Structure formats: C-alpha cells, structure tokens
N, C-alpha and C positions, 0 to 999 in steps of 0.2 A: 536314576531319578527321572520321572517323566517330566515333560514340559510343563504340565499343569502343577505338579508338585513344586517344581522350581519357582514358578510364578507365584504360588501361594506363599512360599517362604519369603520371597522378595517383597510381596505385598504386605505381609505381617511385619517384617523388619522395618519397612518404610512408614507404615501407618499405625503401628502399635497394636494394642489389644483390639481384637475383633470378635464379634459373635459368629457362631456357626451359620446363622441365617444370613448375615451380611456377606459372608464369604460365598455362600451358595448363590446369592443374588449377583455378586460381582463376577463369579466365574460361570454363571448360567448353567449350574448343575443342581441336582437335588440335594437336600439336606443329608440324606443317607450317603450319597457319594462323597460329600465334603467330610462327613464324619469318618468315613473310611480313609480318606486322604490324610486327615489330621492325625488319625490313629497311627498310620504308617510313618508320618513325619515325626511324631512325638517319640516313637520307638527308635528313630535314628538320632534323636537329640537335636532336632532342627527347630522345633517349636515346643511350647508347653500347652497342655489343656488344663482348664480350670473352670468348673461350673458352667459349662456351655459356652465358654469363650476360649480363644486361642491367643497366646501371649508369645512374643519373641523369646527365644531361649536365652536365659539370663547370663550364661557364662560365655557368650560370644563377644568378640570385639565390637565396640560401638560402631554403628553405621557412620558413613562419611558425613562431613559437615554439610555438604550440599543436600544430602537426603534429610538430615535433621532440620535444615533451614526451612524446608517446605512442609514438614510435619507439624500440624496444628499451628500454622502460621498466624491465624487470627487470634488464637489464644495467647500466643507469645507476644503479639503486639499489644494486646490488652494488659498483659503482665508488665510489659515495658513501660506503658503509660502510668500504671499504678505505682511502679517502682520509682519512676522519675518524679512523681509527686511527693515522694518521701525524701527527696534530696533537694536541698536548698542551694541557692546561688552561693558561690565562694567557698564551698566545702571541698575538703580533700577526700578523694574517693578511690578505692581499689575496685577494679573490675576483673573477675576471673575469666575462665575460658568458657566456650560453649555458645551455641546459637541463640539461646534465650538471653544471655548476657550481652551478646552483640546487638540484639534488638533494644536492650536497655540503653546502649550507647547511642543509638539513633535518637531515642527519646530525650537524650540529654543535650543534644546539639544546641538548643536555644537557651540553655542555662548560661548564666554569666559567671565568669571568674572561677570556674572549677579547676582544681588541680587533680588530674586523673593519672593513676598509675595502673598499668595493665600488662598482662602477658598474652592478651587476646589481640592478634593482628587484625582481625575483622573489626573489632571495636576501635582500634587505633585508626584504621582507615576511615571509618565513619566520622570519628571525632576530628580528623584532619580538616574537615569542612567547616568546623566551628571557628569563628573569628575570635572567640573569647574563652579559650581553654588552654591551660598549661598541661601538656601531655608528655608523660614519661613511659617508655615501653621497656620491657625486660629484654636483655640480650642473652644469647646463648643458642642452644640447640632447638631448631624449629621443627615441629611435627608438620610436615608439608601438607599432609592430607587435610588437617584441621586448621592449619595456619595459626598455631599458637606456640609459645615457648613452654617447654615442659620440664619436669623432673627437678633436679637440683638447681638448675639455672633459675627456674621460676621461684623455687623455694627461697633461695638466697636473695633474689630481687625483693620479694615482699618482706623479708626479714630486715632489710636495710631501711625501710620506711615505716611511718605511722600514718594512718588515715582516720578521718572522722567516721567514714562509712565504708563498709566492704560489701560488695555484691557478688554472690557466687551462685552457681547451679550445680546439680549433681546428675549422675547417670540414672538413678532410680531411688525409690523409697518404698519400704515395705509397710505392712499394716500397723506395725508397732512404731513407725516413725524413724526406723534406722535408715541411714543414708549409705548409698553404694556408688562406686565408680568402677571403671573398667580396668584400671591398672594403678599401680603404686604412684606413678608420676603425677596423675591427677590428684590423688589423695595428698601427696606431699605439698603440692602447691596450694591446695585449698586450706590445709592445716596452717601453713605459714600465713596465708592471707587473713584468715579470721582471727588468728592470734595477735595480729598487729593492727587491728582497727577497733574503734570504740563502739560502733554500732553495726551489727551484723544482719544482713538481709539475705534470705534464701529465696531465689526465684526458681520455680519449678512448674512445668506444665503438666496437666493432668494425665497425659499419656504415660508418664513415668510412675504413677501411683501403683501400689500393690505389685511391685516387681522387685527382683533382686539381681545383683550382678556379682562380679568376682571379688571385689575389694569392699569391705565394710569399714566405715569410720564415721563416727559421730551420729547425732540425733537431730531431728528437726527442732527439738526443744533447746538446742545449743544456740539458737538464733533469736534475736530480739523480734524479728519480723519475718513471716513466711508469706510470700505472695504467689498465688496460683490462679488458674482460670476457672477452676471448679472446686467446690467444697471437698475437703478430705472426708473420709468416712466419719460417721458421727463419733465413734469411740476415739479415733485419733484426734479429731477436732476438740473434743472435750479434754483430752489429755494435754493438748497444746495450750488451751485456754487456762487450764488449771496451773500450768507451769508459768503463766504470765506472758506467753508468746502472743504478739499481735498477729492475727491471721487475716489476710486480705485476699478476697476472691470474688469472682463474678457471680452474680445471681440475676438472671433475666436481664442481662445487659446493664444492670445498675450496681453501684458499689454501696454496701451496707456497713454500718458502724455500730459496735458496742465498745465498752472500755478496752477490750482486747481483740475485738473482731471487727473487721471492715469487709463488708460485702460490696463489691463494686458493680 
C-alpha cells in the first residue's frame, strides 16, 4: 500500500463518509487520481464506494475512542445538550458506552440528584466532578482501548437495576433504521440496558447514518426518542414519526418541534 493510500484509509476511518472531491482537495491531487486510489482501496476491502462518496469499510473493528471523540465533536456536543434537556433532576439514568454518551454525561453534571448507572468509564470520570450525583459503575472486564466494561459483565450489571431513562449509542444505522455494532459484547450490553429502563433514548451522530457493521440488533423505532445532529433521510424520518418516535435534531443551529419531531 502506498503512503497516500494508507493516509486516505486513515482519514476516512477518522472522519467518516467523504466525497471524492473533498478527498481530492485534502490530498491535493486530481479527482481522477482519487477515483483510481479509491477503486484500488475498495478492491482490497479497505473502504466502500457509494454514489460518489467514500465510506469506512463496515466490517472493520471500530476506531479507537480517542479517534471517535474528535469525530464530529461539535455535533456530539449539541446532541448531548439536547439529551440532557430530556432528563430531569432526581431521575435514575442508565448510560451506555461510547463517545457520544460520554458527552451526554458532561452535559448532566449540573443536574441535581441524579442516580446514574453506567458501564462507560469516561462517563463515570466526568460525573465524578458532580457534587450532587449518585454514581454506580459496572465491575468486570474492562476494554482498555475504549475504557468501558463489556460483554456479560455489563449485561449482568444492567439486568440488576431499573432506571427511568436509558441513553445508548450504536456503531451505525442503515437506511431502513436497523442498528449495528462492531461485536456481540456491545449488543449484549445495549440489549440489557434498554430492556430495564422505562424511557429509551438513542443518541447517534450523523456520521453513522447509512452504514452497516458486523452485528445487527434492533431498530431506531425501538426507542422513545432519537437524538442526532442532522435530520435522517426523509423516508426514514417519516417511518420513525409514523411509529411514534420523537425525533430531535439540529436545523440551522435551532431546535424545532412537532408532536413527535424536535428540530434543535
């Protein structure tokens, strides 16, 4: 693999879906050259091509937490603020794994009297700065790269409790609203979490739209509320609203509301 091919793969894995033109601009080569590069990388199973865009290959292991933390950071912070507005003081809350959920934990620091249970060590670290929060964390096997508790340990943790609100994220979502993660450990923990809370919130940044990964489990319509930074495609949005899902997303920096739709 050439140095530029390697750098293209790293760039796409870090920043998500890219247009051919944006990659040509980034690497200061012609569109024709980038097309040839992407064709070669796609043949090796390192990226996917889709309608003039380049997508990270879906069956690869998730990128590291540090990389995900800086991907679409502005969008994740907006998502976190919108999610925090859905949670009231003195509620019991489950927080799942992932960088978007960790941002939610930051936004909850000023809430009063929360009882939070989480397998996300980043979230736990942020919430330790809160003077008015009861915090319980899962014990067991730690995935050091992402700093969360995974697999059966996380599953059994969430099964032992009940919460008023559960907040989770996922690895990706396809055009039909099916949800994906990178391994069974993540799916097991998410399944237990949403099965033991009264109100389910899915937080997902738009970089994860229209992609697939290795493990599929659940639908966006399984959640009471979906919060993202950009509107889903019209067909998916209509399907969610018809299912009674509240959809919250950003539009021109403002949040909008209908009976089931909140654009922020």
